[in-house]
C-alpha positions in Angstrom: -25.5 -31.0 -6.2 -22.5 -30.1 -8.3 -22.2 -26.3 -8.1 -20.9 -24.7 -11.1 -18.8 -21.7 -9.6 -18.0 -19.7 -12.9 -22.3 -19.6 -13.4 -24.0 -16.4 -13.5 -23.3 -13.0 -12.6 -20.3 -12.2 -10.3 -20.9 -11.6 -6.4 -17.5 -9.9 -6.0 -18.1 -6.1 -6.1 -15.5 -5.6 -8.6 -17.1 -2.1 -10.3 -16.8 -0.6 -6.7 -13.1 -2.0 -6.1 -12.3 -0.7 -9.5 -13.7 2.9 -8.9 -11.9 2.6 -5.4 -8.6 1.8 -7.0 -9.4 4.7 -9.9 -10.4 7.2 -7.2 -7.3 6.7 -4.9 -5.0 7.2 -7.9 -7.1 10.4 -8.9 -6.5 11.7 -5.3 -3.1 10.8 -5.3 -2.4 12.7 -8.3 -4.7 15.8 -7.2 -2.6 16.1 -3.9 0.6 15.9 -6.2 -0.8 18.8 -8.3 -1.8 20.9 -5.1 1.9 19.9 -3.8 3.8 21.3 -7.0 1.8 24.6 -6.9 2.0 25.1 -3.6 5.9 24.6 -3.1 6.5 26.7 -6.6 5.8 29.7 -4.1 8.8 31.9 -3.6 8.2 30.5 -0.1 9.5 27.2 -0.7 11.4 26.5 -4.2 12.0 29.9 -5.0 12.9 31.0 -1.5 16.7 30.4 -2.0 17.2 28.6 1.2 18.8 25.4 0.2 17.3 23.5 3.5 13.8 24.4 2.3 14.4 23.9 -1.2 15.8 20.3 -0.8 13.2 19.4 1.7 10.2 20.6 -1.0 11.8 18.7 -3.8 12.0 15.7 -1.4 8.3 15.6 -1.1 7.4 16.2 -4.5 9.9 13.3 -5.8 8.2 11.1 -2.9 4.7 12.2 -4.1 5.7 11.4 -7.7 6.9 7.8 -6.4 3.4 7.1 -4.9 1.5 8.3 -7.7 3.4 5.6 -10.1 2.8 3.1 -7.3 -0.8 3.9 -7.0 -1.3 3.9 -11.2 0.5 0.4 -11.3 -1.1 -1.3 -8.5 -4.8 0.0 -9.9 -3.5 -1.8 -13.3 -2.9 -5.0 -11.7 -5.8 -5.2 -9.3 -8.4 -4.3 -12.4 -6.5 -6.6 -14.6 -6.7 -9.3 -12.4 -10.5 -8.4 -11.8 -11.2 -8.6 -15.4 -9.9 -12.2 -15.7 -10.4 -14.1 -12.6 -13.4 -15.8 -11.1 -15.0 -14.9 -7.8 -13.6 -18.0 -6.3 -10.1 -16.9 -7.6 -10.6 -13.6 -6.2 -11.5 -14.7 -2.9 -8.8 -17.2 -2.7 -6.3 -14.3 -3.7 -7.8 -11.7 -1.7 -5.2 -10.8 0.7 -2.1 -10.9 -1.5 -4.3 -8.2 -3.7 -5.2 -6.5 -0.5 -1.4 -6.1 0.6 -0.6 -4.6 -3.0 -3.6 -2.2 -2.4 -2.5 -1.2 1.2 0.8 -0.3 -0.4 -0.6 2.6 -1.5 -2.4 3.5 1.4 -5.5 2.4 0.6 -8.2 1.0 2.8 -11.5 0.6 0.6 -10.3 -2.3 -1.8 -8.6 -3.9 1.2 -11.9 -3.8 3.6 -13.6 -5.0 0.5 -11.4 -8.1 0.0 -11.0 -8.9 3.4 -14.6 -9.1 4.0 -15.2 -11.4 1.2 -16.4 -14.8 2.2 -13.9 -16.9 3.7 -12.9 -20.3 1.8 -11.0 -23.6 3.0 -8.4 -23.2 -0.4 -5.0 -22.2 -0.9 -4.4 -19.1 -2.9 -3.4 -19.6 -6.3 -0.3 -17.4 -6.3 2.7 -17.2 -4.4 2.6 -14.4 -2.1 6.4 -13.7 -2.1 6.9 -14.3 -5.8 3.5 -12.1 -6.5 5.0 -9.3 -4.2 8.8 -9.7 -5.6 7.4 -9.5 -9.1 5.1 -6.3 -8.7 6.8 -4.2 -5.8 10.4 -5.1 -7.8 8.7 -3.3 -10.9 7.0 -0.6 -8.5 10.6 -0.1 -7.0 12.6 -0.1 -10.4 10.3 2.4 -12.2 9.5 4.5 -8.8 12.7 4.9 -7.7 13.9 6.1 -11.1 11.2 8.6 -11.5 12.0 9.6 -7.3 15.8 10.2 -8.5 15.2 12.1 -11.7 12.5 14.5 -10.2 14.4 15.2 -6.8 17.6 16.1 -8.5 16.3 18.0 -11.5 14.0 20.0 -9.3 16.9 20.4 -7.0 19.4 21.3 -9.2 16.9 23.7 -11.4 16.5 25.8 -7.9 20.1 26.9 -8.0 21.6 24.1 -5.9 24.6 22.3 -7.1 25.0 18.2 -7.2 28.2 18.6 -4.9 26.1 20.7 -2.7 23.4 18.3 -2.9 25.5 15.7 -1.5 27.8 17.4 1.0 27.1 15.4 4.1 28.5 18.5 6.2 25.5 20.6 5.6 21.7 19.6 6.7 20.4 19.8 3.4 23.5 18.0 1.8 23.0 15.3 4.3 19.2 14.9 3.4 20.3 14.8 -0.2 22.6 12.1 0.3 20.8 9.7 2.3 17.8 10.2 -0.2 19.9 9.3 -2.9 21.5 6.4 -1.7 18.5 5.1 -0.2 16.5 5.4 -3.2 19.5 4.0 -5.3 19.3 1.0 -2.8 15.8 0.7 -3.3 16.3 0.8 -7.3 18.5 -2.0 -6.8 16.3 -4.4 -5.0 13.6 -3.5 -7.4 15.5 -4.5 -10.6 16.6 -7.8 -8.5 13.3 -8.6 -7.7 11.6 -8.0 -11.3 14.5 -9.5 -12.8 14.1 -12.9 -10.9 10.3 -13.0 -10.8 8.9 -11.4 -14.1 8.9 -14.8 -15.9 5.5 -16.9 -15.7 7.0 -19.9 -14.1 8.9 -18.1 -11.4 6.9 -19.5 -8.6 8.1 -23.0 -9.8 11.9 -21.7 -10.5 11.6 -20.4 -6.9 11.3 -24.0 -5.5 14.5 -25.5 -7.1 16.9 -26.9 -5.0 19.7 -24.6 -6.9 21.4 -21.5 -6.4 18.6 -19.6 -8.5 16.1 -21.0 -6.4 17.9 -20.1 -3.1 18.3 -16.8 -4.5 14.6 -16.4 -5.3 13.9 -17.4 -2.1 16.3 -14.9 -0.6 14.7 -11.7 -2.5 11.2 -13.1 -1.9 11.7 -12.8 2.0 13.2 -9.2 1.0 10.3 -8.3 -0.5 7.8 -9.9 2.3 10.1 -8.1 4.9 9.2 -4.7 3.2 5.6 -5.5 2.5 5.5 -6.3 6.0 7.3 -3.2 7.4 5.0 -1.0 5.5 1.9 -2.7 7.2 3.3 -2.4 10.6 4.1 1.0 10.0 0.6 1.5 9.3 -0.6 0.0 12.2 1.5 2.0 14.3 0.6 5.3 12.8 -3.3 3.9 13.6 -2.4 3.8 17.0 -0.7 6.8 17.3 -3.9 8.6 15.5 -6.1 7.1 18.4 -3.8 8.5 21.2 -4.2 11.7 19.6 -8.2 11.2 19.2 -8.3 10.7 23.0 -5.9 13.6 23.8 -8.1 16.0 21.5 -11.4 14.5 23.1 -10.4 15.1 26.6 -9.3 18.5 25.4 -12.6 19.4 23.8 -14.6 18.0 26.7 -12.7 20.6 28.8 -14.0 23.4 26.9 -17.4 23.7 28.2 -18.9 24.0 31.3 -22.4 23.3 32.7 -25.3 21.7 30.3 -23.0 21.7 27.3 -20.1 19.8 28.8 -22.8 16.8 28.9 -23.1 16.9 25.1 -19.4 17.5 24.7 -18.5 14.4 27.0 -20.8 12.6 25.0 -19.7 13.5 21.5 -16.1 13.1 22.7 -16.7 9.2 23.8 -18.3 8.5 20.9 -15.5 9.8 18.7 -13.2 7.9 20.9 -15.4 4.5 20.4 -15.4 5.0 16.8 -11.6 5.6 16.7 -11.1 2.2 18.9 -13.3 0.3 16.2 -11.6 1.8 13.5 -8.1 0.7 15.0 -9.1 -2.3 16.1 -10.4 -3.1 12.5 -7.0 -1.8 10.7 -4.8 -4.0 13.4 -7.1 -7.1 12.8 -7.0 -6.7 8.5 -3.3 -6.1 8.6 -2.2 -8.4 11.0 -4.4 -11.1 8.7 -2.3 -10.1 5.8 0.9 -10.2 7.7 -0.1 -13.9 9.0 -0.7 -14.9 5.9 2.4 -13.5 4.1 4.5 -15.6 6.7 3.1 -19.1 6.6 5.4 -21.5 6.1 3.6 -23.1 3.2 3.9 -19.4 1.7 0.3 -19.5 0.9 -2.8 -17.8 2.5 -5.7 -19.9 3.6 -9.0 -18.8 4.4 -12.5 -21.1 5.2 -15.6 -22.0 2.9 -17.2 -21.1 -0.1 -20.7 -21.2 1.8 -21.9 -17.5 1.1 -21.1 -17.7 -2.5 -22.3 -21.4 -3.2 -25.7 -20.3 -1.4 -26.0 -17.6 -4.0 -25.1 -20.1 -7.1 -27.4 -22.6 -5.8 -30.0 -19.9 -5.8 -29.2 -18.7 -9.1 -28.9 -22.2 -11.1 -32.5 -22.9 -9.7 -33.8 -19.6 -11.1 
């Protein structure tokens, strides 16, 4: 029986994914507001200490960058969910997941990587997609970072020459921050400039200078996304190690009968943390594997669960 894959209601939890994206953006905005309020005290930006002022300005600038990244990522994912079919969302789930993971999200990647497997190719070119959207993220994000970091620092009494004076600790931090952000901005300009066109995936395959350059830039953005995922995996492993040490320390606080409960709670926590880290490593490893596939497409198994649901609804 032919199955109409565009028939009936969606079997993708689109509403929940959208809610997760909006919630993540709201939390990021709340964190930024709390940070600005906290750092506005006389102990930080008003302290008059160049090291403290520079560090506080750097943290605020980074959070502004990630707020923009969260807003744009949410916009891209929600827009795609509004226009794509269930099958398109499933086929491109890992590519969407990497964009969500980039803002530190876990709910959206979990939902996407838990969807039914399909034996098909994603309709997006992962490297072209990442170069375009991460490129625009970096272009605007690093602009916001530069403006906010420099403005907050200079308004706190530090001159620009002092900010880039590498002979001081705060000057070295300022110089490195400005240099890295300018490099990131240039990479963003290159990525968005080359991949903003609708036919960028086709242009990328051409055997000419532009095609080769696009392939190189695509690899650069794939490396950036991969490094971010590897960093998150490493942080998850460090978190597990920290939980193990904390759990053993917790067990040693009690004696006698209470120690039995302390041991039970400690090992339960360790078990849950091992499950979490295993899940994170598995999910991120799948995304990395897909991003570096030779064909530059991401493949998964079949439409069985979606098809079964479609058949039942069409029979009703």
